[in-house]
N, C-alpha and C positions, 0 to 999 in steps of 0.2 A: 452562708447560703449564697451570697453573691459570688464568692469564689467558686463554689460548686457549679453555679449556673454558667459562669464564664468558662470554666473548665469544660463543661459539657458542650457548650457552643463551639469551643475551639476544636474539641474532638470530632464533633459532627462536621465542621467545616473541613477539617483535615481528611476525614473519610470521604466526603463528597469530592474533594479535589483529587484524591487517589482514584476514585471510581471514574471520574470524568477524563482524567488525563494520563494516568499511568499505563504504559504499554502492557504491564503485567496484570491489570485488573480485568475481572469478568463480572464485576458487581452489577453493571447496568445491562450487560448483554454477553452471551457466550463469545469468548475471544481467545485467540492464541497469539503467541509472540515469538516462538522459537520451535525449531524442529529437534529431532533426537540428537543429543550431544555425542552419541557413540558413533555416528556416521560422518564420514568426511565429505560433507555436502553443505552448500550454501544456496539459499534462495534469493536471487536478485528480484526486487520488485520495483515497479515504476508507477508513480501516481500522476494524476492530473491530465493525462493524455486522452486521446492521441493529439499530436501537434504536427505542424509542418516539418519539424525536425526529427520526428520519430523514425522515418525511414533511414536516416543516417545512423541512428542508434541501432536499428535492426541489422545494418551491415556490420557494425562492430561486433555485435553478438554472434552473427553468422560466421564471421572470421574465426571465431574460437569455439563454434558449435555449442554455444551457451544458451540454454533456454531460460526464460524468465516469466514473471507474471506481471501483467499490466492492469492496474486498477484505473478504470476509465470513467470519465464524466460523460453522462448522456449528452449534454450539450455539445461537447467536443466530438463525440461520435457522429452526431447529426451533421456537424460542420465538415467533418472529414471521414465520411463512411469508407472510402477506399483505403485509407490508412488503417482504420480499424480492421478491415478484412485482411489487409496485408500482414498484420500482426498474427492473426490466426493462421494464415497460410504459411507463415514462417515457423509454425509449431509452438508458439507461445500460448500461455494461458491468460484468460481475461478475468478480471474481478470488477466489482461494482464500487464506484467511488462517489456515489450520489449523482444527481442530474446537473446541478448548478454550482456545486462546491460551496455550500453554505456552512457556517458554524452551526452545529446542531444544538448547542446549549441554549436553554431558555426557549426552545421551540416546542410547539405542541406535538403530541403523538401523531396527529393527522398529517402535519407538515413533514415530519421525519419519514413516515411511511410513504408519502407521495414522492419525496425525493428519491428514495430507494427504488420505488416501484417504477417510476418513469425511466430511470437509468436502466433498470433491468429490462424493461420493455424495449427500449431503444437498442441496447446491445444485442438482445435476442433477435430483433427484427433485422438489424443491419448485418450481423455476423453469423446468425443461426446458432449462436452459442449462448446458453443461459449460465451466467456466473454462479459459482457456489460460494464465493468468498466476498467479503465486504470490508473495505477500510474506510473509516470515517475521516472526512476532511479535517486537517489540522490535528488528527488524533483525538478529537473531542467527541465523547459519547454523552447521551442524555436519556432521561426517562422516556419510555416509549420505544426505544430502539430494540429492546429485547423482543417485543411482540412483532415489530416490523421485520426483523431478521427471521423470526420463526415463520411468519406468514409467507415470506418470499423464499424460504429455504436457504438462507445465507448464514454463514458463520463469520464472525469478525476476525480480522487478521491485523495485528499491530506489527511490531518489529523489535528485534534485539539490537539492531545497529541502524542509526539514521545518519545519512551523509551530510545533511545541511547544505545540499548542493544548490539551493536557491540563493545562498548568500556568501559562499566561499568560492575560491578559485578551484579549478580542476585539480591542481597539485595538492592543495590543502584538503580537499575532499578525499582524494586518493590516500593521503597519509592517514587521515582519520579512519577510513575503512580498513586499511591494512593493519592498523593497530588493534582493531576490534574484530577482525575476521576469525571465526572459530567454528567448530563442528555445529551444524544445525542452525547457523545464523540466518535470520531473515533480515535482509538489508533493504532499507527504504530509501529510494531515490525518486527522481521526478523526470518524466519526459514531456512535461508541460508546466505551465505556471498558471494555476487556477484554470479559468476558461479563456485566457487571453489568446488572441490570434498571433501566430508567428512569434512565439516566445523564444528568448535566448536560453537555450539549454546547453550551450557550449561547455560549461563547467562539468555538467553531468557526463557528456560524451567523452571529454578528456579524462575524467576520473575512471570511467569504465575501461577506456583504452589502457590505462595504466594498471588497474588492479586485476582485471580478469587474467591476463597472462601470468601475473605474479601468483595469484591464487592457484592457477593450474600447476605452476611449478611446485607449489607447496602440497600438491596432491588433492586439492578440492575438486569436486565436480559440481556442476550447476544444475539445479532442479527447480521445477515449478513449486508453488506453494503446495499443491496437491501431492506432489511427489515427496516433498520433504516432510510433510505431516502424515502422509499415509503411504509409507514406502512398501514396495512389493518384494524387496529383497533385503 
């Protein structure tokens, strides 16, 4: 009996860990992590912005006519509204990344909804764009997120490739991305660092400078999350 109880507890813990952290899981809320594998396209996504360095990143993307999706924190949008609008003006897509970038696990349903709702309201007011997509901070989901997403018209977006650009050099991030780039990949990078002012995202910018032309040479095109998940051709 004890063995069965311990086995059941271990299974439950493993299932919960998968539900909370795995990019492939939709157990706690509707979520996607990859586009169509038959199309030669990649979706670049950037979390935690906008930041003071986002305009430099936008220039790199513009140099290669590469569109991306930016999952923004409401607090950063209020701090840098002109940068948020610049992203939209450059033709990129916006997503919701909560208001203050908290870990959502062990939080109440009311707290989770308020974080998503305030970010949604801020992004809409500042940019006149209401996001359709949501990415949870740290990739952590929790109970109550399903209803919050449904109420706000949001679908979760995880990733098939994560750059770890907050802790590795630009060269190391680029190598990691190039090893994992494939049809339909959704790539997670960061144009901010949580809600910190003036973050150092030089590794991210260097990595993008290195990988985008290489992927273009390999025949990839760059699409927003909406384009890679809902292609029109």
